[in-house]
Each structure stands twice: as C-alpha cells, then as structure tokens.
N, C-alpha and C positions, 0 to 999 in steps of 0.2 A: 477360222482365224486362231492362231496360236495364242494361248493365254499369256498375259503380261500384266504388269502393274498398271499400265495405262488403260486397260480394259476392265480392271477389277472394280466391282461395285464399291461404292463409297463406304457402306457399312462394314465390308470385309477389310477394306483398306484401313479404316479406323481401328478395327480389331487388331490388325497387324501392328499398327503403331503402338497401341496400348500394351500388347504383349512385349514388344521391344523395350518400351519404357519401364516395364515391370522389372526387368533385369538390371536396370540402373536407377534405383529409387531416389538417389540424391542428385540434386542439380537439375539444370534445364534439360528438356527432352531433346538431346542432340540428334537423335535419329529423325525427328520431325524436321529439323532444319535441313539435314542432308537430303531428305526426300523432296522437300520443297525447292531446293536449289538444283535438283537434277533435271527438271524440265518444266515447261510452262503448264502442261496438263496436270501434273501432280501438284504443282504450286497452287493452282486454282482449286483442285479437288480437296486439298488439305487446308484451304484458307478458312479463316473464321467465318467469312460470309457464306461459303458453301457448306461448311460442316461445323456449325456452332456446337453440336452435341459433343464433338471430339474435344473441344476446349473445356467444356464442362467436365468431361470425364478425366481430362488431364489434371484439372484443378483438384477434383475430388480424390484423385490418386495420390497427390502430393500434400494437400493441405486440408485443414478442417473447415467445416461449413456451418456447424450448429450455431456458433455465436453470430456470424453475419446473418443467418436466417432469423435469429431472435431479435436482432437490433435494427436491421436495415429494411426499408420498404422494398418490395419486389422489383421496381424499376432499377434500383441500384445493383441488382444481381443479374443483369442481362448478360447475354453471351459476350458482347463487346467489353463490358465491364470486367467480366471474369478473365478474358484474354489479356486485358491491360494489367489486372492485378497479378496474374501469373507472371507476366513480364517484369513487373516491379519487384516482386519477391525474389525472382531468380537473379536479378541484378544485385539486390541486397545480399543474397547468399554468396554470390561470386565475390563481392567486396570483402565479406567476412572471411571466406576461404583463402583469399590471397593476402589477407591482413593488410589491406590498403588503407593505412592510417591517414594518408594524404589525399584521400578521395575528396574532390571539391564540394561534395554535398554529403559529408559523413553523418551529419546530424539527421538528415532525412533517411539515410540508410538505417541508422540505429532506431529511428522512430518506426520504420516498417518492421524491423525485427521485434521491437517492443510490442507492437500491435499483434504480431504473430503469437507472442507469448500470451497476451490477453485473450486470444481466440484459440488457444491450444487445447485440443482433446487427444493428443498423441501424435498425429501426423506432423504438425508444425514442429514439435519438439524433435522428432526424428530428423527433419531437414536441418534444424539448427545444430544438432549434435554432429550430423554428417558434414556440416561446414566448419566444424571445430570452433564454435562460438566461444567455448570456455578458454581455449588457447588464445584466441583473439583478445578477449577481455583481460586475461592474466598479463599478457604482454603490454596491453594498453595501460593498465594500472601501474605496472612496474616501470615502464619507460616513457609514457606519453602524457599522463594526466597532469603533470606539473610543467609540461613543456611551455605553455602559454603564459606562465607567471613571469612577472617583470624583474624579480630580484630573488636572491637566494632564500630569504625568509618571508617570501610572499605567500599569501593564502592561496590554496587551489581555487580555480574559478568555478562558479556555478553557471556554466554555459550549457547549451543544449547537448553537446557531445558528452561532456563529463557526467551530466545528470543521467542521461540515458544509459551510459556505460555502467554507472554504479547500480542503477535499477536493474539492468539486465544481469549484472553479476549476482545480485540477490536471486533473481528468478532461476538462474541455472545452478545455484548452490545446492549441493546434495550431500548426504551423509558420507557417501564414498569419496566425493571430492574433498570434503573437510578432512577425512582421515589421511588423504594423500598430500595435503598441503605440508610443506616443510619450511624452507626459508621464506617463501612468498607470504606465509601467514602473518608474520610480524610486519612485513611491508604493507600488507593490506590493512592491518590494524592501525599502523602509524598514519597512513594517508587518510583513511576514512574517519579517523578520530576527529579531524578538523571539521568535516561535514557533520559529524554526529553531535559533538559537544558544543560547538560555538553557535549557540542559539541566536546571539545578537547579530551574527553574520549570515547564517543559513537557517531561516525559519522553517518549521516543519509543517506549514500550512500553505494552501494555495492562494488565499486572500488574507488581508489583515485580520488577525485573530480577535481584535477588539470590536469587530462588527458582526452582529448576528444577521441582520439583513444588509446585504451588500448594496453599495451605492457608488456613484462616481466621486463622491466627496469623502474619500478615505482620510481618517485622521492619523497623521504620522507623528510619531514622537521624535524629539531631537535630544540627543544625549552627547556626552563627551566623545562617544565613539562615532556618532553620525546619525543619519536618519534611520528610524526603525518603523516598520520592517524595511530593510534595504531593498533597492531595486533588484529584480532578478528576471531572467528571460521567462516569459509566460506562454507565448504561443508561437507556432511556426506553421508552415503549410506543407502538407504531404500529399502525395498521389495515393489515393485510396479508392479501389474499385472504380477506376476510370475518371474520378473527379479530383480536382484540387480541393483539399479538405483541411479545415482548421484543426490543428492538433495542440492541445494544452499540455504543456510540460508539467510533470509532477515535480514537487519539491524534492531535492536530492536527499534531505536530512532523513526522512523515514527509512529509505533504503540503506543509507549508511548505518543507521542505528541497528537495523535488523542484521546487517552483515557483522557489526561489532558483537552483538549478543551471540550470534551463532558460533563465533570463534571464542568468545570469553567463556562460554558454557562448556568448552572442552577442558577447562581447568576447574574441577569441582571443589566445593568447600572441603577443607580438612575437618575431621571430627575430633575435637579435643577429648582426650581420654578422661578428663576430670568431670565431664558433664554426666548428669543422670541418664540412665538408659532410655527412659520414656517418661510420659507425663505422670503416670501412677507413682513411679519411683521418686520423681521430683516432689510431688505432694507429700510423700512419706518423709522426705528430707526437709519439708517446710519451705520449699522453693515454689512460689506461686507463678512467677513470670520468668521468661527467658527460654531459649531453645534447649531441647534435649538432643541426645544422639539420634533418636528416631526422627525428630523434626528436621535435622540437617540432612539425614539420609533421604527423607521424603523430598526435600527441596532439590537435592542433587539429581534425584531420579525423575521428578515430575515437573519441575519448573523450568522447562526448556522452550526456546523459541521454535515454533513449528515451521519446517521447511515446506515449500510448495510441493504437493504430492498428488498422486492420482486419487480420484474419488471412488468410493465403492458403494455408494448409496443409490445407484441407479440413475443419477443425474449426470449430465456432461461435466467433465472436469472444468471446462471453460466457464461454467456458470459461477464459479467462485470468484471470477475476475469481473463480473458484470458491473459492480460499483466502480471499479477502477477504469473499466472501459468507458462508462458514462462520463467520468471525470476527465478522461483524456480526449475522446473524440467528441468534443463539444460542438464541432461544426457539422455533425451528422444529424439530420432530423430523425432520430431514433424512434422506433415504434415502442420501446420499453425503457425509457431513461430512469435510472434510480441511482442516487448517490449514497444512500444508506439502506441496506436491506433490512426490513423490519424483523425484530426478534433476534438479531445477530448477537447482541451482547447478553441476552438472557441466559443465565447459567453461571457456572463456577469457572473463574479465570485464575490462572497461576502464572507467575513470572517473576521478574526482578527489576530493580533499577540500579544504575551505575552513576556514581557521583564524582565529578572532577574535583581536584583540590581547589578550595575556595580562593586561596590567595593567588594561585595561577590564573584562575578565571577572572578575578577582578583586575589583575594586572593586564590581561589581554584587552579589556574594555578601554584601557588608556593608551594602547599601543597600536600602531598600524602594522606591526610585524607579527607573524605567526610564531608561536613558541617552537623550539626545536623538538620538543616532545610534549605529549599531552597526557600526563599521568592521571589516573583516577585512583581513589583510595578505597574502593570496595564495591561489592555487589550485594544488594539487600533484597530479601524476599518480598513478594507481593502476592497476597491471597485475597480475592474479592468475589463475593456472590452478588452478581448484578441482576436487576429486574427492570424490565421496560414497561412503561405505562403510557397510554396513548390518549390524546384528545381527538375525538371523532366529531365530524360535522353532524349536527349544527351547534355543538357545544363551543363555548368561547375559550380559547387557550389562555394560559397564564400570560399576562402582558410582558413585553420586553421593554425594559427601561432604556432610555437613551443616555449617553454619556459614558465616559471612560470607566467609572466605578462599576457599572453593570457587568463588565467583563470579569471583574474580580469576585463577583457573586455567581459566576457561571450563567450569566444572563437571566438570573431569577431576581424578582423584585426584592430589594433590601428589606429585611425584617419579616419576610413571609415565613410561614410555618407549614410543614406538611405532616400528615398523619396517615398511617396505613389503616384502611378500613376493609371490610369483608371482601369486597370485590374490586379493590384498587387502592388509590390514594386520593386524599383530598388536600388541596393546597389552599391556604387561607392567607390573604394579604394582611399587611400591618394595619391595625385598627379596622379589620374586616372590610377593607376597600374592595376586595373581590373574594370569591369562593368558587372554586371549580374542581371538578372531579376528573381524574384520569383512570383508565381501565386497562387491563392486560390486552395484549394483541389478540385480535379476533380471528386471525387466520389469513386466508388468501385475500388480502386487501391491497389497495394501491400503495406503492412505496412513497416515501417522502421525497418530493422532487423539487427541483429549482423553481418550476413554474408555480409551485404552491405559494411562493412568496407573493406573487402578483394575483393569484386567483385561488385562494384557499377554499372558498365556498364550493368550488366544483370538485373538490377532492374529499375522499373519505378521511384520511389522516391529516390532521392540522398541526400536530405538535407531538414530540416525543420527550418524555422525562425519563432519565436514567437514575435509579437509586441503587445503592450497594452497601455492603458492609463486610468486614472481616469477621468470620465466625470462628467459633472454637473448633478444634484446639489451636488453630493458627493465631488467634488473637493473643492467647497466653504466651505463645512462642515469640511472635514478631510484632506485638502491639496491635491494638484494635482500632479500626477506623470506620467511619461511615462516609458515604459518597452521595452526592446529588448533582445533577446537571442536565443538560439538554443537547440535542443534536441540531447543528446548523443545517438548514434545508438546502442551502446553495451548493454544498460540496460534501456533506456528511461528516464535517468536523465534530468530534465529541469533546465537550468541555465539561469537566467535572470538578466540583469543589470537594476537597477531602478535609475532614475534621476528626480529631480524636473521638472515639466512641464514648469514652468516659470523660466528663467535663473536668475531673480532677487531674487529668493528664494533659492539660492544655499546653504544657511545655513542648509537646510534640509538634505543635504548630498547625496552622491551616495552610493548605497547598492547593494549587490549581493544576489539574492534569488536562493536557490538550493533545489530541491525537486522532488517528484514523484506524478503522478496522480494515486492514489490507488483505485482499484475497480471502476474506472471511475466515482467516486463520489466526491473525495476530492483531492485537490492539497495541499500537506503537506510537510513541511521541515523546514529549518532554513534560516534566512537572517543575514547578517553581513555588517558592514561598511567596505568600501575598502579604506578609507583615509590613513590607515597605510600600508595595503597590506601584513601583516604578516600571517604565518601559524604556529599553528592554530590561529584563530581569538581571539583577546584579549577580545572579548565580542560578544555574539550572542543572537538573539531572535528566538522564534519559531513561525510558522504561520500555519494556516489551512484555506483554502478557498473551498467553494462548488459552483458548477455551479447553477445559478439561473434557476429555471424551468419556462418557459414561461406560461403565463396565457392562459387557453383554450379559 
C-alpha cells in the first residue's frame, strides 16, 4: 500500500501538525482545521476524542500552564477543558486582531485576555503582542472609551469593557512604549485622570472600605454627591477551561492611577540651583529640614512606578499575579487562594503622591458634570520602611471594633498603643482591655485568605499588622511619618493610618492610606485626611510606591 496521510500513525500525524503550527506561532492552528476538513478519516484521527495529547501539546505550544497548574484542581485541566480553552482564547485573539470594538460580548473577550495576562509566563504575552493588543487598546482609549456617555461633559463609565481595557493598558505598558508615546500620551492622561482622581465616583477597592469583615449589610454613606461607595459592576461570567466561571471585575481606579504615575514620572523634578548640594552642606549652612539637590536627584532616579516585567529569581513570572488571580477568579475552587502574599510589604518602599486642586475637587462633589480638565498641583515623594507582624493561632488577634469610626483608625481599637519588643510588637488596649503580641513572618506559612474570616482557628495566620516609618535622610528632606494598619482578609486591601513622627509637627495632619499591592510590584491607592471624617472624602490624593530592590 502506498503511504498516505490516511494510513499515517496518529503519533506521526500529530508530529506533522505540531511542526506546521511551529511556523505560524500566532493565532489559531489553521493547518489543523484544513486537515480535519479534508476527509472524515483525518477529521476523526485529529479529533479531541481520538487524540487528546495533540490538544495538550497545541495549548502548551501557544499558552502558559504554570498558573493554571498552581490554582486549578486536576479535573479542570482535562483534555476537553484544554480544547475548549484553546478555542476561547483564539476567538479572543481574533477579536483583538480585527479591532472588533462592536463584538456583542466584548467584555468577556477582554476578561479572557485579562486572565491570560494574570497567567503569563511569556507565551501568553507573545500571543497578545502578535494580536497587536497595544494598538487595539490605544484606539479604544482614543476613540471609544467615552462613546457610551450621555452628554458632552459626562463622566466616563466604569463598566466591564472600560475597566478591563484600562487594566490591560497598564499590563501591556512598557518602557519602550512610553518612549514612543507622542500625542496619545496627553489623551491617555486626560481620560484616565477622571478614573484616577475622582474617588467619590470611582472607588479604588473591591468592597466598601469601611468594613473589615464583609457582610450583606454594607453601610452606605449619603452625601450631596450621592451614595458612597457608588454602585459599580462587580461580577460577570466567563468561559474558563470548559466551565462558565464567575469573574470578579477589579476596580478601574488602581489601574488608572498606575497609568497616570508611569506617565507623570517622565517629567522629572527640576533641581533648583539655590539648594545645598547634599545633607552635609545643608547642615553646614544651618538648614535642618528640606530637600537638597542630592535628595531631588535620588527621587527622580529611584522613586518610579515599576512596570510589569519578567522575573529573574527562578520563579514563574505569573506568580507575581497570584493575588490578583485569586481576587478575579472568585468562582474557581482554587487549590491555593491568597489575596495578600505574606511578607510582601516588608522592606523599603519609594514612590510619590499626586494631589488635585482642592477647589476643583470640592466643586466636583456638588456637580453632576465632569470638569473639562483635571489639573493637579504637584507630585510629592514618599519613603517608607514597612515591617509586617503576624498573629498566629492560637493567639487572639487585636479586636476589630464595629462602627464607622473604626475605619478612621485603620480598624485598630481607638486608644490602643503599640510597642516594638525584641521579637515583634506588643499591642495594648486602652485601659489594658487587651494585650497581644505579633511576631515577624515565620516563612512558608498559609496566606491570609477569605475563608479565614469564617474559620480562623483552622489557619496559621490570623491577622497581619503593618507598621512603617520614614527614616533618615528622607525624613529630613520630605518630613517624617509613622504608619500602622492592617490587611483586610477578604481581598487584601491594606489600610494604614499615617501620623507625623514628631508630635510637634502635628500640623502635617493624620491621613489614611488605602490600597492594594498589585502584581507584587506596586502599592497603589489613595490617601485622605481624616480631620473631618466624612464619607466620601472631601479631598483625596493618589499614591504609588514600589519596593526598593536591594543592591547585589
């Protein structure tokens, strides 16, 4: 019998298909479709039922698997599930490549792409670049993001499509891309400033910030502007490894804030010629406080928002997204859910905050219309040395008081005091109502998880306290502060109370920082003064800090 494809053993036929696919790395394997359409015999030989190994190899050829292997139980990674996920992703990439902004299920398409980023170890990114995701997003931001607004001065919507587009725009931002931005840069800054600065309209948290333990009875504030926090889309359903899966949308604000800082940092501080050269010269001149030329140069060089980049520490790149994966794919019975990765904040953090004009911000609270521009009056340095301390079972954690005022004390009991001791910190309640000890992280222990709220006794870690301070020489340059707060177990929200380090400088005021550590690279969110204690805040600033990388 003369040799032909019809008599070729299945393993050789599989090898032929994989060789052909290798020459066309981007997009669906068109050669497979052509072969299956050629005749009934090849259609059956190359079907998922007859050749499940082929579809596993096709998936591994184009997409990354370490993150699904970490999070999903093995039944979710069956051959039929892989075949379905392969189909879902290629449909999404086709939509991106064609810039089909009118796709009837564009939100689900972008959610699939978002998950690909959360699971990226290199291959997923290559597929997205091959589909020109950056071009898709740039055109969307320029032409489409305001399309659904009802009037000329309306606010951009926080819907599923816009939220995911802004998030993906941050994921794909690169140093090369920032250098190549020209006229689009100002357009991006103008549009995203609404999402970034207007905290009363676009909260930066997934659930109401004034609740430490979530419940169905969320307390909403009512102001002249309306209900706070305002309603926003929370969940949607996506096709994920063969199943209809609940997908929790992230808030748009943190991604908008990160995009703002990445672009604002392209305009470094100017160094005034009249400043002393360094701290030693300043002291010689009798100047005890304020920046020197050296301080400003250090800020311009080191206080920058970190872009998502490849890891070089031997771990998969996708591991930096594990907390975001757990926050997003809440409908998946994950084998390793974690909303805050222990020891993440421990270390030295550098960054800045940007502040809008207070008069413009207050006027927005009284108007239904968005301002034509959203100016801010400066960027200010942030330097903090954070330390994490843990309450381990069977110790009792610091109690969480009920009521709205607890939020303004970072969910710590009013009047409590904390002291650093040899092997941790001790927290003592007002009038000695409680006394408990927190210790440094012990290593490879369980993460703080949502289920800890219901069953803390079955977990190692019961609570996390964050403390921090601005150390010298940065305190002399930019004012000294101390921080204390805790991590919300349901989603990893970090709430920190900041106070002046020196009690004689109380004019600097008390402030509340709220934000997330995203992709284990940046601590991003908003801070507000708590002198008034109203909700929503009458004025807020945005901040972004990155962990300093130790010198080798």
